[in-house]
C-alpha positions, 0 to 999 in steps of 0.5 A, spaced: 500 500 500 502 506 498 499 513 498 495 511 504 491 517 507 485 520 509 480 524 504 482 531 503 489 530 507 496 529 505 500 523 505 504 523 512 511 521 510 513 514 514 505 512 515 503 512 508 507 506 505 507 499 508 506 492 505 499 488 506 497 481 504 489 479 504 485 473 503 478 474 500 472 471 497 468 474 492 461 476 494 454 478 491 449 481 496 442 484 493 445 484 486 451 488 488 458 484 487 463 486 492 469 483 496 469 480 503 476 479 507 477 473 511 484 476 513 488 482 512 496 483 514 499 489 514 506 492 517 503 498 520 500 498 527 496 505 526 493 502 519 491 496 523 488 499 528 484 504 523 481 499 519 479 495 525 476 501 528 473 504 522 471 499 517 471 493 522 476 489 518 480 483 520 486 486 520 492 483 523 499 486 525 505 482 521 512 483 520 512 483 513 517 485 507 517 486 500 523 486 496 525 485 489 531 481 485 530 484 478 523 483 476 521 478 481 518 481 488 519 476 494 514 477 499 514 475 506 509 476 512 509 473 519 504 474 525 507 475 532 508 468 535 508 465 528 500 465 528 500 465 521 505 466 515 506 467 508 513 466 504 512 467 496 514 471 490 512 473 483 514 476 477 510 479 471 511 477 464 507 479 458 503 485 456 498 489 460 491 488 458 484 488 460 480 482 461 474 482 455 467 480 456 466 473 458 473 472 461 474 471 469 478 478 470 472 483 470 468 478 474 474 478 479 476 486 479 470 490 477 468 490 484 466 496 487 465 495 494 467 491 500 463 487 505 464 486 513 460 484 518 460 487 525 455 485 531 451 481 526 450 486 521 452 487 514 456 493 512 458 496 505 464 500 504 463 503 497 470 503 493 472 507 486 477 505 481 479 505 474 479 498 470 485 494 473 491 494 468 493 486 469 499 483 467 500 475 467 505 473 472 508 467 474 508 465 482 513 461 486 512 459 493 518 459 497 515 456 503 510 454 507 503 458 508 499 457 514 493 460 518 491 465 512 486 461 509 491 458 504 494 452 502 501 450 501 503 447 494 509 443 495 509 441 487 515 447 486 511 449 479 510 456 478 502 457 477 499 463 472 495 468 475 494 476 474 498 482 477 496 489 477 502 493 479 499 500 481 491 502 482 489 508 485 483 506 490 478 511 493 473 508 499 467 511 502 465 510 510 461 504 511 454 504 511 449 498 514 446 494 508 438 493 509 
């Protein structure tokens, strides 16, 4: 995450950029597609506090690192006391493209709200973003993943998925869904 700031406020140096990792699913409520997060890790305690407090999202503080070797990005995340961890990497290949009608990409990326549950009530946070400029990527698992809702693949094969290098996202306050 980079450029994180409140609407109408400047980004605060040292607080506006941090690694984040999320495990989510894709939902549709009353005909409105959105995302629901099972868990989110961030290496920024104030962001974790704010997201838990104002958006009731299942954020957790984690020791995280994102580094690059050439075009490959290596990513690690470990929650305190080893409650959950992820270690992997990815590298882009191919040209930037937008998914066309009938492909899975628009179904996955054209989601303009997040859903969360707080005190047995469903809330929606509206989101705005341009279409995702996607690129093919090769994923390489470098180690175990546990506690994040992920399954570890020990095959050593690279899986193919998509990557979006940059996307500006705006989010509005939560509102209760009737």
